[in-house]
N, C-alpha and C positions, 0 to 999 in steps of 0.2 A: 454397635456400629452397623449401619445398613450395608447390605451387600452391594458392591459396585455393579452398575449396569454394564452388561457386555455389549449391547447394541443400542443405538439411539432409535427412538420411535420415529415414525413418519412425521408426527407433529413436531418433534424436536428438530428434525432435519429441516422441515418447512420454516419453523420459527428461526432457526439458525441462518437460513438463507435470507429471510426477510430482514432480520436484525443486522446481518452482515451487509446487506444492501444499504441500509440506513447508515450504519457506521462507516461503510466505504465511501458513500457520498460525502459525509461530513469530513472524514479524514482526508479525502481527496482535496477538498477545499482548503483544509488546514495546510496540507503540503504545498499547494499552489501559493498560498499566502506566505508560507515560510520561504519559499524560493524567490518570492518578490522582495523579501527583506534581505536574504542572504543568497544571491544567485550562485548556484554551484559551479557554473562554468563561465569562462570568458565568452564574449560575443563570438569570437572565431570558433571556439569549441562547441558553441551552442547553435551555430548555423544549421547543423544537423544534429539534434540532440540524441542521446542514447536510445530512447524509445523509437524515434524515427529511423535511426540507423539499424536497429534490430529489425524493424518492419521491412526495411530494404533487404536485409540479409535473408529474411523469410520469403522474399519474392513479391511483396506488395508493390504495386506500381507507384511511381513518384507522384503521378497526378492525383492519386488517392491520398497518399501520405501528406502531401503538401497542399492539398485543397484548402482554400481559404474562403470564408464568408465574412461579412462585415456586420457587426452589431454596434450601433451607436457610433459609426464611423471608425471603429477599431477592428483590426483584423483578428479573426478567431479561426483556429485550425481544428475543425471537428474531429478528424481522425486522431490527432495527437491527444485531444481531450478524452476521446473514447478509450485510447490505450491507458492513459493516466488513471481514469476512473475505474476501468476494468481491473487494473492491477490492485487498486485500493479495495474494491469490492471483493475480489477473490481472496485477498489476504485477510480481510475482515471476516469473511465467512469462515475461512480456515482457523482464525483465532478463536472464534466462538465455538466451533466444533472441537478444537483441541482442548479448550479449557473445560469442556464437559468430561474429559477423561483424565487430563493431566493439569491440575491446578497450577503447577509450577510455570506453565506457559504464560500465566498472567503476572508473574513476578514483577515487582517494582512498577505496578500498574501498567504493564504492557511495554515498558521501556526496554527490557531485555529482549522481548520479541522483536522490537524495532531494530535493535543492534544485530540480532541474528539474521534478519531479512537483509540488512545493509551488507553484512559480511557475505552472505550467500550470493547476492546479486552484484554488488559493486566491487567486491574483492575477489570473488571466485568466478561466477558464471559469465558476467559481461566481459571481463578481460580474457577468459578462456575462449569465448566465441569471437574475440576480436572486435567487440562492439565499442569498448573503451580501452584506453591504454592500460598497461599493467599498473597496479596500485602505486608502485614506487615512481611511476612516470606521470602520475596525476598531481596537480598542484595541491598544496596544503589546504587552500581555500575550498577546493572541491570536497575534500574529505571532511573538513570542518562543517560545511553546510549539509552534506549528505548524512553524516553521523548524527548530528543534532536534529536534523530534519526528520530522520527516520525515528528517532526517539520521540519527538513531539507527535509525529504522525501516528505511531503505534499507541502512544498514550491516549490520543483522541479516539482511537478505535476502542481501547479498553474502557475509557470513560463512558463512551456512548453505549457499548455493549453491556457494561455492568449496570448502567442506569436502566436500560431497557429490560434486562433480565430481572433486576430487583423489582420493577414495577409491572411485571406481567400479571395478568389477571388469573391465568392458570399456570401454576409453577411447573412448566415443562423443562426449562433450562435452569442450570445452577451456575454459580460464579464464585470466584475467590473473594473472601472477605478480608 
């Protein structure tokens, strides 16, 4: 059995970031699509959604958070999209880096990773910071949408990452088979 690498090379870091960017963009679109099918929050609770509220808590000005542009006559909020895709990209890069050392991170084709991210953010961190209500004060529909949405989102990260890693021309990265 080959000796486990202790450190990732600069090429592996670079490729992880690039593949994570690609997986993050794709998974970000998947999560937006999921939330259009199963909206996690009621219109009243979504007037200021959790990423926007967290940005307010961090001191970003409302004119930046709620800035709106129009595309094809439809309102688009660039700052909210930037937050959404940044989250997806960061956790996609993290997924790829983690599977280089711990193959278990890719269990169930990324689904377990999605559940862990959901628990960390929606059950622990955001309620702790007062961004969202305590988990027991959130409606079932929100948990349903967010749990399954995170599973599908993380699966799309894994599917994209595994595909890119499998088809790399120079085998810099490895993945769980």
